[in-house]
C-alpha positions, 0 to 999 in steps of 0.5 A: 731888532723888535719882536712882534707881539703875538698871543697864543690861542692854545688849542693843544697847550697844557701849561705855561712855563718859564724855564730858560734854555739849558745845555744840549742833550748829551749824545748816546754811545752806540750799543753792541750787537744787542742794542741797550735799552733806551733812556725813558723818554715820553712816547712819541707817535709813530704816525704824525698828526697835526696839532695847531696853536693859533698866533693872533695879533695882541689885543692891548693897544689895538690890532697891532702893537706899535713898533716903537714899544717893546714887544713881548715874546710868546710865552714858553708853552707846554704841549702834547709831545711833538717832533716837528714844528713849523709856522703857517698862514693862510695865503702862500703868497703873503708870508710874515714880514719879519723872521720867525724864530722858535725854540722847543723843550726837550721832552726827555731832559726838560731843557730848552733849545736856543732860538732858531730861525725858520725861513719861509719854505720855498717848497711851500710855494712849490705847489701848482694850483691843481694841488688843491682844487678846493683852494686849501693851500697854505704858506709855511716856514721850513719845518724844523724836526726836533725829535720828541719835544713837549714845549714851544715858544715863538716870536717874530723878530722885526727887522723891517721898517714899520708900516706908516701907521707904526704897526707890524702887519701879521699874516692872516691865519698865522699859527704854530703847527706841531706834528706828533700824536697817537699812532694810527691804527695799522701804522708801520713800526720801524725795524719791525721784523715783518715790515719797515726797513727789514722787510720786502718793502724795498720797491721792485717796480715793473718796467715803465709803460711810458719809458722812451728808452731802455736802460742798463742803469741798475735801479737803486734800492728804494724804501717804498711808501709801505716801507716807511709807513706813508699816509694815503694821498687825498687824491691820486697823483697826476702822471705826465709823459716824460722826465726831462730834468731832476731838481735837487732840494734840501729839506732845510731842517736839522742835520742832527738826526740818526739814520734810524730816525729817517723814516719817521722824519719822512712821515712827519714831512708828509704830514706837514705837506698834507695836513699843514699846507693842504697838499694831496701828498708829499711834495717830493718825488724822492727823499734821501738821508745822510746814510744814502737811504732813498725813500719813495716820495709822492705816490704813483710809481718810482719809475713813472713821470709823477707830477709832484709839488717841489718847483712851482712852474716846473713840476711837469716833466721833472722829478724832485729829489730832496736830501734830509737836512740843511746844506748852506755851509756844509755839503751833504755826506758822500753817501747822500750825494752818491745816492742822489747821483745814482737815483738821478742817473737811473731816473733820467736814463729811463727816458733816454736823458743824458745826466750832463746835458741840458733841456728847455722847460716851459714855465707853467706858472708865475713863480717870482723868477719866471713867468707863465709860458717863459722857456728856460734852459736847465741842466738836466740835473739842476738845483731848486734855485735854478727854477725858483727864487730860493737858496735851496738846496743850499750853497754848499750842496749847489756847488757840488752839482757839477761833480754830481752830474759827472758822477751820474753820467759815469753811472749811466755809461758804466759797463753792465755788471755781470750777473752774480753767481748763485751764492756759494756755487763754486763749480757752476752747477747752480748749487751752493758748495762747502769749502773747508780747511783741514787740520793739515792746511789743505783747502777742500771742496765739498760740492752740493747735491741740491738737497743739503747733502755734500759730496766727498772732499776734493783737494783744491789747495794742497798746502799753506792754508793753516790759520787762514780765514776764508769766505766765498759769497760773490764774484770779485773779479767781474767774470761772473764766477764765484771767488774765494776771499782769504786772509793768509798770514796777514795779507788779504787775497782773492782766489778767482774761481775757475768755474769748475770748483777749483781756484786760480792764482791768488790776487792781492785784494785791492784797498785792504792793505793791513786792515785785515791783518788782525781781524778775528773774522772775515765774512763775504756777505754778498751785496749789501750796498746795492751796487751789484758787487759783493761786500765784506764784513770784518770783526776786529777787536769787537768792532764790526766793519763793512768793507764795501766792494769796489767795482772800479778797483777790482778785485777790491774793497773800499775803506772800512766803515764801522757799523757795530761794536761789542761783537767779540763774543759772537761767531758771525756768518752770512746766510744770504737773504733770510726774509726775502727783501733782497738784502743779505743778512747776518747770523751771529752765534753768542759763544757765551750762551749758545743762542743764535741771533739774526740781524737783517741787512738794511738799505742803511748799509748795516745789519739790524739798525739796532734790532735783532730776532732770535734765530736759534734759542739754545744748543749753539755753543762752541763746544756743541757746534764748533764750526758754522757756515752758511749753506746759502739755499743748499736745498733750493727751497727758497730759504737760507740754510746752515751747516754745522759740525759736531764733536760726536765720534770723529765729528759729524756735519749737520745740515739745518734747513731754514724755517720760520716761527709762528709769526713768519720770522726766520729761525733754524729748522730741523737738522739732517746728518749729511757727514757722518765722520771725520769732521774733527779733522776740519779746522774751518768751513765756509 
């Protein structure tokens, strides 16, 4: 194998270094409720801006180096910090004859990665000519996301026969594209309490004006363009008339990323598509990360038949969904596959299309596999390789498409989930109620009046509740009535609500087994996973575990997934949705210092993504406020509230109306005495 000689015209280079690759950067251990400070790393930009380094034929020996000579490598070159690297050239139809290889320098450790090959991007050839009326389209490799790097080295590995003149032809305009620069004004910061993943940026799109059929398929949660900080398109998107098929892709870069980094990766891919390839906007209609988070891609409306740039010749009447990562030998995570299935099921159902059916599309361009005007039969959920000469979405992912079609169809034909009852409402009057266990082991109901006050107690369980953990937030049996979740002894049960404040005979909670036997805290949080069924969070030995509700195995939950560590000193409870983004949040009282912290629920199916905000600054110690419980929106003013007991006298009950600070962040509001005695005789409240 020969390496083609190239010369760097360093428009953004700083210096030449010759350090050899070192060991890979060690992984960082996960943090507890308060994420530890990150190690010092050169600041990476939040919004990608393109820097380029031109690759030119060598000067010595003429315009091209003789193939029989030993061809030197491009020197390892220090650069400004960047996160994504690719190689591009002028003509999309004339890629390099030889494989492109790259290695990068980790900005934090100074070590160099091994050489990695960048394949010619099939998506870079996926744009129709109308994508850039000025003809500014360029070809490019698959982009490689490298986190924060500050050095790059590139070579062409000659694996072909040389031309007759003994030279290797290098495409015109060959250059290295590095994405990463200073933040743009007003850019969206990840994990901000006002924007990004913890905001109302989840798309809530009105019904499509062009949909041909109503759908009962619930829309999956989607991070909007505003939520991930998209750049405005250079031109409005073209809107078609229908969606007949879905093309599934992979982005073909690293799988070594955290889900907290996904919004940044999406921003960088958009910069590559627009600034490097010359497109008007991001090429995909949607992107999905390995945690199953769905991101809105090309602008125009997630329910609209937006014409994007993902499968040359077949961008009209289709939608393109790309999973972040490379899936040639390894399939995407089950969470990613489930999200693709749900998204495809919903998008196709909007237009009356069966996820397991087939459709005929007419090629709108010659693309190397089909010719203009050729009619082609596709599965309604197809891989990119079905419409274009490419390996995308990777063999391992492609082999999963039959099962994914089946899953999508099951979603399309599933019975409509009943509407969830109003949070904490046990008696069906639309107002949240308080449930308690007294020191005699009786289960008691305090019905809400709608202003934060509660009635006197009604006994709904006469004995046997001593030491039990209880929580109520959602319908687990599927009848539209609030249920009570409890661990009594070492067994998890659901006590079905009767709709009048009482509960029926207990049912063993499916899917738990002994998993909750030693749990210190069990909290029904509401629907975090977006499937219209409630989920449960458990704290066990300091680990925070999410047990997603299982609508197929009612009443039940799926196996627990660890979403945090270090939670033993915290009392947790679920206030509901405090910030209006449609996701339940978590409150945690630090029993050591008495401060209360808010962890916003995220579409990544955790709380906070490592971020939290102070909800109550002092006074929440266990001695001062022994028992805490969510009041949901007990006073019906649109904000989440809290109940807390005190040890004053014989014990009182306080109602804390939810408030906001000067920046609009949720905090504890003023308290009102709503129970003036006897609460020292209560052992547990929910």
